[in-house]
Structures are given as C-alpha cells and as structure tokens.
PDB file of N, CA, C and O in Angstrom, chain B, residues numbered from 101:
ATOM      1  N   UNK B 101     -21.187  41.080  -4.408  1.00  0.00           N
ATOM      2  CA  UNK B 101     -22.274  40.153  -4.197  1.00  0.00           C
ATOM      3  C   UNK B 101     -23.640  40.816  -4.306  1.00  0.00           C
ATOM      4  O   UNK B 101     -24.598  40.179  -4.745  1.00  0.00           O
ATOM      5  N   UNK B 102     -23.748  42.062  -3.923  1.00  0.00           N
ATOM      6  CA  UNK B 102     -25.054  42.721  -3.953  1.00  0.00           C
ATOM      7  C   UNK B 102     -25.591  42.897  -5.364  1.00  0.00           C
ATOM      8  O   UNK B 102     -26.803  43.002  -5.553  1.00  0.00           O
ATOM      9  N   UNK B 103     -24.720  42.929  -6.345  1.00  0.00           N
ATOM     10  CA  UNK B 103     -25.159  43.101  -7.726  1.00  0.00           C
ATOM     11  C   UNK B 103     -25.415  41.786  -8.444  1.00  0.00           C
ATOM     12  O   UNK B 103     -25.791  41.781  -9.617  1.00  0.00           O
ATOM     13  N   UNK B 104     -25.219  40.690  -7.763  1.00  0.00           N
ATOM     14  CA  UNK B 104     -25.443  39.390  -8.371  1.00  0.00           C
ATOM     15  C   UNK B 104     -26.932  39.216  -8.641  1.00  0.00           C
ATOM     16  O   UNK B 104     -27.735  39.327  -7.715  1.00  0.00           O
ATOM     17  N   UNK B 105     -27.329  38.942  -9.906  1.00  0.00           N
ATOM     18  CA  UNK B 105     -28.750  38.835 -10.234  1.00  0.00           C
ATOM     19  C   UNK B 105     -29.451  37.657  -9.574  1.00  0.00           C
ATOM     20  O   UNK B 105     -30.680  37.594  -9.575  1.00  0.00           O
ATOM     21  N   UNK B 106     -28.688  36.722  -9.009  1.00  0.00           N
ATOM     22  CA  UNK B 106     -29.308  35.568  -8.370  1.00  0.00           C
ATOM     23  C   UNK B 106     -29.592  35.783  -6.887  1.00  0.00           C
ATOM     24  O   UNK B 106     -30.232  34.935  -6.266  1.00  0.00           O
ATOM     25  N   UNK B 107     -29.137  36.888  -6.301  1.00  0.00           N
ATOM     26  CA  UNK B 107     -29.255  37.083  -4.860  1.00  0.00           C
ATOM     27  C   UNK B 107     -30.675  37.018  -4.325  1.00  0.00           C
ATOM     28  O   UNK B 107     -30.876  36.552  -3.204  1.00  0.00           O
ATOM     29  N   UNK B 108     -31.654  37.461  -5.071  1.00  0.00           N
ATOM     30  CA  UNK B 108     -33.018  37.526  -4.562  1.00  0.00           C
ATOM     31  C   UNK B 108     -33.584  36.151  -4.220  1.00  0.00           C
ATOM     32  O   UNK B 108     -34.263  36.004  -3.204  1.00  0.00           O
ATOM     33  N   UNK B 109     -33.320  35.155  -5.037  1.00  0.00           N
ATOM     34  CA  UNK B 109     -33.945  33.848  -4.846  1.00  0.00           C
ATOM     35  C   UNK B 109     -32.968  32.687  -4.800  1.00  0.00           C
ATOM     36  O   UNK B 109     -33.384  31.553  -4.563  1.00  0.00           O
ATOM     37  N   UNK B 110     -31.693  32.931  -5.018  1.00  0.00           N
ATOM     38  CA  UNK B 110     -30.737  31.834  -5.177  1.00  0.00           C
ATOM     39  C   UNK B 110     -29.476  32.081  -4.370  1.00  0.00           C
ATOM     40  O   UNK B 110     -29.098  33.225  -4.119  1.00  0.00           O
ATOM     41  N   UNK B 111     -28.836  31.009  -3.971  1.00  0.00           N
ATOM     42  CA  UNK B 111     -27.565  31.086  -3.252  1.00  0.00           C
ATOM     43  C   UNK B 111     -26.551  30.191  -3.948  1.00  0.00           C
ATOM     44  O   UNK B 111     -26.882  29.091  -4.390  1.00  0.00           O
ATOM     45  N   UNK B 112     -25.314  30.671  -4.042  1.00  0.00           N
ATOM     46  CA  UNK B 112     -24.257  29.882  -4.644  1.00  0.00           C
ATOM     47  C   UNK B 112     -23.764  28.856  -3.631  1.00  0.00           C
ATOM     48  O   UNK B 112     -23.350  29.204  -2.525  1.00  0.00           O
ATOM     49  N   UNK B 113     -23.815  27.589  -4.027  1.00  0.00           N
ATOM     50  CA  UNK B 113     -23.333  26.502  -3.173  1.00  0.00           C
ATOM     51  C   UNK B 113     -21.867  26.228  -3.486  1.00  0.00           C
ATOM     52  O   UNK B 113     -21.057  26.030  -2.580  1.00  0.00           O
ATOM     53  N   UNK B 114     -21.535  26.218  -4.764  1.00  0.00           N
ATOM     54  CA  UNK B 114     -20.156  26.069  -5.225  1.00  0.00           C
ATOM     55  C   UNK B 114     -20.059  26.817  -6.552  1.00  0.00           C
ATOM     56  O   UNK B 114     -21.031  27.416  -7.013  1.00  0.00           O
ATOM     57  N   UNK B 115     -18.886  26.775  -7.150  1.00  0.00           N
ATOM     58  CA  UNK B 115     -18.674  27.498  -8.405  1.00  0.00           C
ATOM     59  C   UNK B 115     -19.675  27.092  -9.485  1.00  0.00           C
ATOM     60  O   UNK B 115     -20.037  27.914 -10.328  1.00  0.00           O
ATOM     61  N   UNK B 116     -20.117  25.862  -9.474  1.00  0.00           N
ATOM     62  CA  UNK B 116     -21.004  25.362 -10.525  1.00  0.00           C
ATOM     63  C   UNK B 116     -22.361  24.912 -10.017  1.00  0.00           C
ATOM     64  O   UNK B 116     -23.098  24.250 -10.749  1.00  0.00           O
ATOM     65  N   UNK B 117     -22.713  25.253  -8.785  1.00  0.00           N
ATOM     66  CA  UNK B 117     -23.973  24.767  -8.220  1.00  0.00           C
ATOM     67  C   UNK B 117     -24.660  25.872  -7.423  1.00  0.00           C
ATOM     68  O   UNK B 117     -24.052  26.503  -6.559  1.00  0.00           O
ATOM     69  N   UNK B 118     -25.941  26.097  -7.729  1.00  0.00           N
ATOM     70  CA  UNK B 118     -26.753  27.070  -7.015  1.00  0.00           C
ATOM     71  C   UNK B 118     -27.955  26.371  -6.411  1.00  0.00           C
ATOM     72  O   UNK B 118     -28.446  25.387  -6.963  1.00  0.00           O
ATOM     73  N   UNK B 119     -28.426  26.868  -5.294  1.00  0.00           N
ATOM     74  CA  UNK B 119     -29.646  26.392  -4.664  1.00  0.00           C
ATOM     75  C   UNK B 119     -30.649  27.523  -4.749  1.00  0.00           C
ATOM     76  O   UNK B 119     -30.353  28.653  -4.361  1.00  0.00           O
ATOM     77  N   UNK B 120     -31.821  27.227  -5.250  1.00  0.00           N
ATOM     78  CA  UNK B 120     -32.808  28.280  -5.402  1.00  0.00           C
ATOM     79  C   UNK B 120     -34.206  27.759  -5.239  1.00  0.00           C
ATOM     80  O   UNK B 120     -34.432  26.586  -4.940  1.00  0.00           O
ATOM     81  N   UNK B 121     -35.134  28.655  -5.441  1.00  0.00           N
ATOM     82  CA  UNK B 121     -36.532  28.271  -5.332  1.00  0.00           C
ATOM     83  C   UNK B 121     -37.320  28.789  -6.526  1.00  0.00           C
ATOM     84  O   UNK B 121     -37.082  29.893  -7.016  1.00  0.00           O
ATOM     85  N   UNK B 122     -38.226  28.001  -6.965  1.00  0.00           N
ATOM     86  CA  UNK B 122     -39.310  28.350  -7.860  1.00  0.00           C
ATOM     87  C   UNK B 122     -39.034  29.426  -8.912  1.00  0.00           C
ATOM     88  O   UNK B 122     -39.635  30.498  -8.839  1.00  0.00           O
ATOM     89  N   UNK B 123     -38.163  29.192  -9.873  1.00  0.00           N
ATOM     90  CA  UNK B 123     -37.967  30.217 -10.898  1.00  0.00           C
ATOM     91  C   UNK B 123     -39.205  30.344 -11.786  1.00  0.00           C
ATOM     92  O   UNK B 123     -39.812  29.348 -12.178  1.00  0.00           O
ATOM     93  N   UNK B 124     -39.556  31.562 -12.086  1.00  0.00           N
ATOM     94  CA  UNK B 124     -40.663  31.829 -12.993  1.00  0.00           C
ATOM     95  C   UNK B 124     -40.098  32.011 -14.398  1.00  0.00           C
ATOM     96  O   UNK B 124     -38.883  32.142 -14.553  1.00  0.00           O
ATOM     97  N   UNK B 125     -40.938  32.023 -15.415  1.00  0.00           N
ATOM     98  CA  UNK B 125     -40.415  32.249 -16.765  1.00  0.00           C
ATOM     99  C   UNK B 125     -39.573  33.524 -16.872  1.00  0.00           C
ATOM    100  O   UNK B 125     -38.596  33.554 -17.621  1.00  0.00           O
ATOM    101  N   UNK B 126     -39.936  34.564 -16.141  1.00  0.00           N
ATOM    102  CA  UNK B 126     -39.164  35.809 -16.223  1.00  0.00           C
ATOM    103  C   UNK B 126     -37.780  35.682 -15.577  1.00  0.00           C
ATOM    104  O   UNK B 126     -36.906  36.502 -15.858  1.00  0.00           O
ATOM    105  N   UNK B 127     -37.558  34.695 -14.733  1.00  0.00           N
ATOM    106  CA  UNK B 127     -36.244  34.470 -14.106  1.00  0.00           C
ATOM    107  C   UNK B 127     -35.282  33.700 -15.011  1.00  0.00           C
ATOM    108  O   UNK B 127     -34.068  33.755 -14.815  1.00  0.00           O
ATOM    109  N   UNK B 128     -35.813  32.992 -15.990  1.00  0.00           N
ATOM    110  CA  UNK B 128     -34.988  32.094 -16.796  1.00  0.00           C
ATOM    111  C   UNK B 128     -33.934  32.852 -17.594  1.00  0.00           C
ATOM    112  O   UNK B 128     -32.821  32.350 -17.753  1.00  0.00           O
ATOM    113  N   UNK B 129     -34.242  34.028 -18.094  1.00  0.00           N
ATOM    114  CA  UNK B 129     -33.240  34.815 -18.822  1.00  0.00           C
ATOM    115  C   UNK B 129     -32.056  35.137 -17.910  1.00  0.00           C
ATOM    116  O   UNK B 129     -30.908  35.096 -18.353  1.00  0.00           O
ATOM    117  N   UNK B 130     -32.323  35.458 -16.640  1.00  0.00           N
ATOM    118  CA  UNK B 130     -31.245  35.721 -15.678  1.00  0.00           C
ATOM    119  C   UNK B 130     -30.398  34.468 -15.465  1.00  0.00           C
ATOM    120  O   UNK B 130     -29.170  34.540 -15.421  1.00  0.00           O
ATOM    121  N   UNK B 131     -31.064  33.319 -15.334  1.00  0.00           N
ATOM    122  CA  UNK B 131     -30.327  32.068 -15.168  1.00  0.00           C
ATOM    123  C   UNK B 131     -29.409  31.823 -16.356  1.00  0.00           C
ATOM    124  O   UNK B 131     -28.253  31.432 -16.195  1.00  0.00           O
ATOM    125  N   UNK B 132     -29.937  32.056 -17.544  1.00  0.00           N
ATOM    126  CA  UNK B 132     -29.157  31.876 -18.769  1.00  0.00           C
ATOM    127  C   UNK B 132     -27.955  32.821 -18.806  1.00  0.00           C
ATOM    128  O   UNK B 132     -26.857  32.421 -19.193  1.00  0.00           O
ATOM    129  N   UNK B 133     -28.164  34.058 -18.409  1.00  0.00           N
ATOM    130  CA  UNK B 133     -27.080  35.057 -18.453  1.00  0.00           C
ATOM    131  C   UNK B 133     -25.913  34.706 -17.537  1.00  0.00           C
ATOM    132  O   UNK B 133     -24.770  35.059 -17.826  1.00  0.00           O
ATOM    133  N   UNK B 134     -26.194  34.015 -16.437  1.00  0.00           N
ATOM    134  CA  UNK B 134     -25.092  33.634 -15.544  1.00  0.00           C
ATOM    135  C   UNK B 134     -24.551  32.247 -15.871  1.00  0.00           C
ATOM    136  O   UNK B 134     -23.679  31.734 -15.170  1.00  0.00           O
ATOM    137  N   UNK B 135     -25.071  31.643 -16.939  1.00  0.00           N
ATOM    138  CA  UNK B 135     -24.500  30.396 -17.429  1.00  0.00           C
ATOM    139  C   UNK B 135     -25.143  29.119 -16.919  1.00  0.00           C
ATOM    140  O   UNK B 135     -24.589  28.035 -17.104  1.00  0.00           O
ATOM    141  N   UNK B 136     -26.285  29.222 -16.290  1.00  0.00           N
ATOM    142  CA  UNK B 136     -26.952  28.011 -15.810  1.00  0.00           C
ATOM    143  C   UNK B 136     -27.581  27.291 -16.995  1.00  0.00           C
ATOM    144  O   UNK B 136     -28.366  27.877 -17.741  1.00  0.00           O
ATOM    145  N   UNK B 137     -27.235  26.023 -17.164  1.00  0.00           N
ATOM    146  CA  UNK B 137     -27.709  25.222 -18.298  1.00  0.00           C
ATOM    147  C   UNK B 137     -28.478  23.990 -17.867  1.00  0.00           C
ATOM    148  O   UNK B 137     -29.068  23.306 -18.704  1.00  0.00           O
ATOM    149  N   UNK B 138     -28.482  23.694 -16.571  1.00  0.00           N
ATOM    150  CA  UNK B 138     -29.146  22.495 -16.045  1.00  0.00           C
ATOM    151  C   UNK B 138     -29.824  22.842 -14.725  1.00  0.00           C
ATOM    152  O   UNK B 138     -29.257  23.542 -13.885  1.00  0.00           O
ATOM    153  N   UNK B 139     -31.055  22.337 -14.555  1.00  0.00           N
ATOM    154  CA  UNK B 139     -31.830  22.606 -13.351  1.00  0.00           C
ATOM    155  C   UNK B 139     -32.413  21.286 -12.843  1.00  0.00           C
ATOM    156  O   UNK B 139     -32.988  20.511 -13.607  1.00  0.00           O
ATOM    157  N   UNK B 140     -32.253  21.046 -11.545  1.00  0.00           N
ATOM    158  CA  UNK B 140     -32.932  19.933 -10.895  1.00  0.00           C
ATOM    159  C   UNK B 140     -34.095  20.551 -10.123  1.00  0.00           C
ATOM    160  O   UNK B 140     -33.890  21.303  -9.170  1.00  0.00           O
ATOM    161  N   UNK B 141     -35.304  20.231 -10.541  1.00  0.00           N
ATOM    162  CA  UNK B 141     -36.515  20.759  -9.918  1.00  0.00           C
ATOM    163  C   UNK B 141     -37.082  19.688  -8.986  1.00  0.00           C
ATOM    164  O   UNK B 141     -37.482  18.613  -9.433  1.00  0.00           O
ATOM    165  N   UNK B 142     -37.111  19.991  -7.699  1.00  0.00           N
ATOM    166  CA  UNK B 142     -37.611  19.036  -6.706  1.00  0.00           C
ATOM    167  C   UNK B 142     -39.027  19.377  -6.245  1.00  0.00           C
ATOM    168  O   UNK B 142     -39.543  18.726  -5.336  1.00  0.00           O
ATOM    169  N   UNK B 143     -39.662  20.370  -6.843  1.00  0.00           N
ATOM    170  CA  UNK B 143     -41.007  20.791  -6.429  1.00  0.00           C
ATOM    171  C   UNK B 143     -42.064  19.812  -6.915  1.00  0.00           C
ATOM    172  O   UNK B 143     -42.177  19.548  -8.112  1.00  0.00           O
ATOM    173  N   UNK B 144     -42.832  19.280  -5.980  1.00  0.00           N
ATOM    174  CA  UNK B 144     -43.919  18.373  -6.352  1.00  0.00           C
ATOM    175  C   UNK B 144     -45.057  19.153  -7.012  1.00  0.00           C
ATOM    176  O   UNK B 144     -45.752  18.631  -7.884  1.00  0.00           O
ATOM    177  N   UNK B 145     -45.239  20.391  -6.594  1.00  0.00           N
ATOM    178  CA  UNK B 145     -46.395  21.163  -7.033  1.00  0.00           C
ATOM    179  C   UNK B 145     -46.124  22.069  -8.251  1.00  0.00           C
ATOM    180  O   UNK B 145     -47.032  22.753  -8.722  1.00  0.00           O
ATOM    181  N   UNK B 146     -44.902  22.077  -8.753  1.00  0.00           N
ATOM    182  CA  UNK B 146     -44.548  23.011  -9.829  1.00  0.00           C
ATOM    183  C   UNK B 146     -43.652  22.306 -10.839  1.00  0.00           C
ATOM    184  O   UNK B 146     -42.598  21.779 -10.485  1.00  0.00           O
ATOM    185  N   UNK B 147     -44.076  22.301 -12.091  1.00  0.00           N
ATOM    186  CA  UNK B 147     -43.321  21.629 -13.150  1.00  0.00           C
ATOM    187  C   UNK B 147     -42.195  22.484 -13.713  1.00  0.00           C
ATOM    188  O   UNK B 147     -41.415  22.006 -14.537  1.00  0.00           O
ATOM    189  N   UNK B 148     -42.095  23.732 -13.289  1.00  0.00           N
ATOM    190  CA  UNK B 148     -41.060  24.623 -13.784  1.00  0.00           C
ATOM    191  C   UNK B 148     -41.468  25.285 -15.090  1.00  0.00           C
ATOM    192  O   UNK B 148     -42.412  24.847 -15.747  1.00  0.00           O
ATOM    193  N   UNK B 149     -40.749  26.346 -15.469  1.00  0.00           N
ATOM    194  CA  UNK B 149     -41.053  27.075 -16.704  1.00  0.00           C
ATOM    195  C   UNK B 149     -40.480  26.355 -17.927  1.00  0.00           C
ATOM    196  O   UNK B 149     -39.552  26.843 -18.572  1.00  0.00           O
ATOM    197  N   UNK B 150     -41.044  25.200 -18.230  1.00  0.00           N
ATOM    198  CA  UNK B 150     -40.479  24.303 -19.248  1.00  0.00           C
ATOM    199  C   UNK B 150     -40.335  24.948 -20.619  1.00  0.00           C
ATOM    200  O   UNK B 150     -39.314  24.755 -21.280  1.00  0.00           O
ATOM    201  N   UNK B 151     -41.326  25.704 -21.060  1.00  0.00           N
ATOM    202  CA  UNK B 151     -41.238  26.342 -22.383  1.00  0.00           C
ATOM    203  C   UNK B 151     -40.093  27.344 -22.434  1.00  0.00           C
ATOM    204  O   UNK B 151     -39.373  27.434 -23.428  1.00  0.00           O
ATOM    205  N   UNK B 152     -39.938  28.086 -21.359  1.00  0.00           N
ATOM    206  CA  UNK B 152     -38.871  29.090 -21.325  1.00  0.00           C
ATOM    207  C   UNK B 152     -37.508  28.428 -21.187  1.00  0.00           C
ATOM    208  O   UNK B 152     -36.535  28.896 -21.778  1.00  0.00           O
ATOM    209  N   UNK B 153     -37.420  27.353 -20.422  1.00  0.00           N
ATOM    210  CA  UNK B 153     -36.168  26.596 -20.366  1.00  0.00           C
ATOM    211  C   UNK B 153     -35.787  26.129 -21.764  1.00  0.00           C
ATOM    212  O   UNK B 153     -34.630  26.242 -22.170  1.00  0.00           O
ATOM    213  N   UNK B 154     -36.754  25.609 -22.490  1.00  0.00           N
ATOM    214  CA  UNK B 154     -36.487  25.111 -23.841  1.00  0.00           C
ATOM    215  C   UNK B 154     -35.966  26.239 -24.736  1.00  0.00           C
ATOM    216  O   UNK B 154     -35.032  26.040 -25.513  1.00  0.00           O
ATOM    217  N   UNK B 155     -36.569  27.413 -24.621  1.00  0.00           N
ATOM    218  CA  UNK B 155     -36.138  28.572 -25.415  1.00  0.00           C
ATOM    219  C   UNK B 155     -34.661  28.885 -25.184  1.00  0.00           C
ATOM    220  O   UNK B 155     -33.949  29.246 -26.121  1.00  0.00           O
ATOM    221  N   UNK B 156     -34.201  28.747 -23.942  1.00  0.00           N
ATOM    222  CA  UNK B 156     -32.813  29.061 -23.591  1.00  0.00           C
ATOM    223  C   UNK B 156     -31.922  27.816 -23.534  1.00  0.00           C
ATOM    224  O   UNK B 156     -30.779  27.890 -23.083  1.00  0.00           O
ATOM    225  N   UNK B 157     -32.438  26.695 -23.982  1.00  0.00           N
ATOM    226  CA  UNK B 157     -31.698  25.428 -24.017  1.00  0.00           C
ATOM    227  C   UNK B 157     -31.179  25.017 -22.636  1.00  0.00           C
ATOM    228  O   UNK B 157     -30.053  24.541 -22.491  1.00  0.00           O
ATOM    229  N   UNK B 158     -32.024  25.214 -21.638  1.00  0.00           N
ATOM    230  CA  UNK B 158     -31.721  24.781 -20.276  1.00  0.00           C
ATOM    231  C   UNK B 158     -32.432  23.450 -20.054  1.00  0.00           C
ATOM    232  O   UNK B 158     -33.637  23.331 -20.273  1.00  0.00           O
ATOM    233  N   UNK B 159     -31.672  22.457 -19.618  1.00  0.00           N
ATOM    234  CA  UNK B 159     -32.244  21.135 -19.347  1.00  0.00           C
ATOM    235  C   UNK B 159     -32.764  21.095 -17.913  1.00  0.00           C
ATOM    236  O   UNK B 159     -32.117  21.581 -16.985  1.00  0.00           O
ATOM    237  N   UNK B 160     -33.949  20.506 -17.753  1.00  0.00           N
ATOM    238  CA  UNK B 160     -34.518  20.360 -16.423  1.00  0.00           C
ATOM    239  C   UNK B 160     -34.780  18.885 -16.121  1.00  0.00           C
ATOM    240  O   UNK B 160     -35.308  18.146 -16.953  1.00  0.00           O
ATOM    241  N   UNK B 161     -34.402  18.483 -14.927  1.00  0.00           N
ATOM    242  CA  UNK B 161     -34.769  17.175 -14.412  1.00  0.00           C
ATOM    243  C   UNK B 161     -35.787  17.424 -13.308  1.00  0.00           C
ATOM    244  O   UNK B 161     -35.461  18.055 -12.303  1.00  0.00           O
ATOM    245  N   UNK B 162     -37.009  16.943 -13.478  1.00  0.00           N
ATOM    246  CA  UNK B 162     -38.063  17.145 -12.483  1.00  0.00           C
ATOM    247  C   UNK B 162     -38.197  15.893 -11.630  1.00  0.00           C
ATOM    248  O   UNK B 162     -38.545  14.820 -12.124  1.00  0.00           O
ATOM    249  N   UNK B 163     -37.918  16.048 -10.349  1.00  0.00           N
ATOM    250  CA  UNK B 163     -38.008  14.954  -9.381  1.00  0.00           C
ATOM    251  C   UNK B 163     -38.967  15.394  -8.267  1.00  0.00           C
ATOM    252  O   UNK B 163     -38.521  15.848  -7.213  1.00  0.00           O
ATOM    253  N   UNK B 164     -40.264  15.264  -8.492  1.00  0.00           N
ATOM    254  CA  UNK B 164     -41.246  15.759  -7.522  1.00  0.00           C
ATOM    255  C   UNK B 164     -41.031  15.194  -6.117  1.00  0.00           C
ATOM    256  O   UNK B 164     -40.990  13.980  -5.913  1.00  0.00           O
ATOM    257  N   UNK B 165     -40.895  16.108  -5.159  1.00  0.00           N
ATOM    258  CA  UNK B 165     -40.692  15.739  -3.764  1.00  0.00           C
ATOM    259  C   UNK B 165     -41.576  16.658  -2.922  1.00  0.00           C
ATOM    260  O   UNK B 165     -41.482  17.881  -3.023  1.00  0.00           O
ATOM    261  N   UNK B 166     -42.419  16.073  -2.105  1.00  0.00           N
ATOM    262  CA  UNK B 166     -43.329  16.847  -1.265  1.00  0.00           C
ATOM    263  C   UNK B 166     -42.511  17.630  -0.237  1.00  0.00           C
ATOM    264  O   UNK B 166     -41.562  17.102   0.343  1.00  0.00           O
ATOM    265  N   UNK B 167     -42.887  18.896  -0.016  1.00  0.00           N
ATOM    266  CA  UNK B 167     -42.203  19.722   0.979  1.00  0.00           C
ATOM    267  C   UNK B 167     -42.120  19.017   2.323  1.00  0.00           C
ATOM    268  O   UNK B 167     -43.036  18.296   2.718  1.00  0.00           O
ATOM    269  N   UNK B 168     -41.034  19.230   3.005  1.00  0.00           N
ATOM    270  CA  UNK B 168     -40.768  18.691   4.347  1.00  0.00           C
ATOM    271  C   UNK B 168     -40.606  17.173   4.366  1.00  0.00           C
ATOM    272  O   UNK B 168     -40.683  16.551   5.425  1.00  0.00           O
ATOM    273  N   UNK B 169     -40.384  16.584   3.203  1.00  0.00           N
ATOM    274  CA  UNK B 169     -40.074  15.150   3.157  1.00  0.00           C
ATOM    275  C   UNK B 169     -38.740  14.973   2.436  1.00  0.00           C
ATOM    276  O   UNK B 169     -38.345  15.799   1.614  1.00  0.00           O
ATOM    277  N   UNK B 170     -38.080  13.911   2.752  1.00  0.00           N
ATOM    278  CA  UNK B 170     -36.804  13.623   2.103  1.00  0.00           C
ATOM    279  C   UNK B 170     -37.052  13.028   0.721  1.00  0.00           C
ATOM    280  O   UNK B 170     -37.998  12.261   0.537  1.00  0.00           O
ATOM    281  N   UNK B 171     -36.212  13.375  -0.251  1.00  0.00           N
ATOM    282  CA  UNK B 171     -36.336  12.712  -1.558  1.00  0.00           C
ATOM    283  C   UNK B 171     -35.957  11.239  -1.427  1.00  0.00           C
ATOM    284  O   UNK B 171     -35.210  10.852  -0.528  1.00  0.00           O
ATOM    285  N   UNK B 172     -36.476  10.444  -2.325  1.00  0.00           N
ATOM    286  CA  UNK B 172     -36.138   9.017  -2.320  1.00  0.00           C
ATOM    287  C   UNK B 172     -34.689   8.830  -2.752  1.00  0.00           C
ATOM    288  O   UNK B 172     -34.099   9.707  -3.383  1.00  0.00           O
ATOM    289  N   UNK B 173     -34.134   7.700  -2.411  1.00  0.00           N
ATOM    290  CA  UNK B 173     -32.776   7.366  -2.838  1.00  0.00           C
ATOM    291  C   UNK B 173     -32.709   7.361  -4.364  1.00  0.00           C
ATOM    292  O   UNK B 173     -31.728   7.825  -4.946  1.00  0.00           O
ATOM    293  N   UNK B 174     -33.745   6.840  -5.010  1.00  0.00           N
ATOM    294  CA  UNK B 174     -33.796   6.813  -6.471  1.00  0.00           C
ATOM    295  C   UNK B 174     -33.731   8.232  -7.044  1.00  0.00           C
ATOM    296  O   UNK B 174     -33.030   8.467  -8.029  1.00  0.00           O
ATOM    297  N   UNK B 175     -34.457   9.181  -6.436  1.00  0.00           N
ATOM    298  CA  UNK B 175     -34.416  10.573  -6.900  1.00  0.00           C
ATOM    299  C   UNK B 175     -33.031  11.174  -6.721  1.00  0.00           C
ATOM    300  O   UNK B 175     -32.536  11.879  -7.601  1.00  0.00           O
ATOM    301  N   UNK B 176     -32.407  10.896  -5.586  1.00  0.00           N
ATOM    302  CA  UNK B 176     -31.059  11.417  -5.332  1.00  0.00           C
ATOM    303  C   UNK B 176     -30.084  10.862  -6.365  1.00  0.00           C
ATOM    304  O   UNK B 176     -29.249  11.597  -6.891  1.00  0.00           O
ATOM    305  N   UNK B 177     -30.188   9.580  -6.652  1.00  0.00           N
ATOM    306  CA  UNK B 177     -29.304   8.962  -7.647  1.00  0.00           C
ATOM    307  C   UNK B 177     -29.526   9.577  -9.028  1.00  0.00           C
ATOM    308  O   UNK B 177     -28.563   9.829  -9.752  1.00  0.00           O
ATOM    309  N   UNK B 178     -30.778   9.820  -9.400  1.00  0.00           N
ATOM    310  CA  UNK B 178     -31.071  10.454 -10.692  1.00  0.00           C
ATOM    311  C   UNK B 178     -30.495  11.873 -10.739  1.00  0.00           C
ATOM    312  O   UNK B 178     -29.913  12.278 -11.745  1.00  0.00           O
ATOM    313  N   UNK B 179     -30.658  12.620  -9.650  1.00  0.00           N
ATOM    314  CA  UNK B 179     -30.134  13.985  -9.605  1.00  0.00           C
ATOM    315  C   UNK B 179     -28.610  13.991  -9.718  1.00  0.00           C
ATOM    316  O   UNK B 179     -28.044  14.809 -10.443  1.00  0.00           O
ATOM    317  N   UNK B 180     -27.951  13.086  -9.008  1.00  0.00           N
ATOM    318  CA  UNK B 180     -26.488  13.025  -9.062  1.00  0.00           C
ATOM    319  C   UNK B 180     -26.006  12.664 -10.461  1.00  0.00           C
ATOM    320  O   UNK B 180     -25.038  13.244 -10.951  1.00  0.00           O
ATOM    321  N   UNK B 181     -26.667  11.719 -11.101  1.00  0.00           N
ATOM    322  CA  UNK B 181     -26.282  11.329 -12.476  1.00  0.00           C
ATOM    323  C   UNK B 181     -26.487  12.504 -13.427  1.00  0.00           C
ATOM    324  O   UNK B 181     -25.643  12.754 -14.289  1.00  0.00           O
ATOM    325  N   UNK B 182     -27.581  13.217 -13.284  1.00  0.00           N
ATOM    326  CA  UNK B 182     -27.884  14.381 -14.120  1.00  0.00           C
ATOM    327  C   UNK B 182     -26.814  15.463 -13.936  1.00  0.00           C
ATOM    328  O   UNK B 182     -26.317  16.038 -14.905  1.00  0.00           O
ATOM    329  N   UNK B 183     -26.473  15.723 -12.674  1.00  0.00           N
ATOM    330  CA  UNK B 183     -25.466  16.746 -12.384  1.00  0.00           C
ATOM    331  C   UNK B 183     -24.082  16.319 -12.877  1.00  0.00           C
ATOM    332  O   UNK B 183     -23.327  17.136 -13.402  1.00  0.00           O
ATOM    333  N   UNK B 184     -23.762  15.061 -12.710  1.00  0.00           N
ATOM    334  CA  UNK B 184     -22.471  14.549 -13.176  1.00  0.00           C
ATOM    335  C   UNK B 184     -22.360  14.670 -14.695  1.00  0.00           C
ATOM    336  O   UNK B 184     -21.307  15.033 -15.220  1.00  0.00           O
ATOM    337  N   UNK B 185     -23.452  14.365 -15.397  1.00  0.00           N
ATOM    338  CA  UNK B 185     -23.486  14.476 -16.855  1.00  0.00           C
ATOM    339  C   UNK B 185     -23.293  15.919 -17.322  1.00  0.00           C
ATOM    340  O   UNK B 185     -22.773  16.157 -18.412  1.00  0.00           O
ATOM    341  N   UNK B 186     -23.708  16.869 -16.504  1.00  0.00           N
ATOM    342  CA  UNK B 186     -23.588  18.287 -16.861  1.00  0.00           C
ATOM    343  C   UNK B 186     -22.127  18.737 -16.908  1.00  0.00           C
ATOM    344  O   UNK B 186     -21.805  19.728 -17.564  1.00  0.00           O
ATOM    345  N   UNK B 187     -21.247  18.018 -16.219  1.00  0.00           N
ATOM    346  CA  UNK B 187     -19.833  18.384 -16.184  1.00  0.00           C
ATOM    347  C   UNK B 187     -19.102  17.435 -17.064  1.00  0.00           C
ATOM    348  O   UNK B 187     -17.883  17.535 -17.203  1.00  0.00           O
TER     349      UNK B 187
END
C-alpha cells in the first residue's frame, strides 16, 4: 500500500472506485496509469484539469457542490448514472 501512487491524495473505496481531492494536471498521468477513466468532480470552485483529462481520454462529470453542503438529489442521480455507464 505504501507504494500506491494514489496514497497521497486518494483512498480506494472499492476495486473500481476511489475517493480523492482536487487532482492537478500533474496528477492526471498517475490516474491514467492506475486505470482511472472516469471522474466525478463535486468541487464548486474547481472545474478540474479538463485539458489534461482530454489528453488521457478521461471523462469528467462536473457536479458543482459547495463545501459542507449535501449534493442535490439530481446531482446524485447524475453521478450514479455516470458511474453505472462506466461499467
């Protein structure tokens, strides 16, 4: 586990799902190397490294949600559909 490139900012939730924070363009190559192809971005203040995602063919769903607030039911439904489509 200590050699996992995602340890600094990300945690494995399940075999196909990670929880992380604010990837920068320099993090996207690491995401690609471990096989991440889809990202749900819930940051209201950050659109994500869209150009770099495009370079590595990583799809992003941006559902802006203000910190310390719950996402809307509509956002949760969109995220679930996006994740379901990924499998």
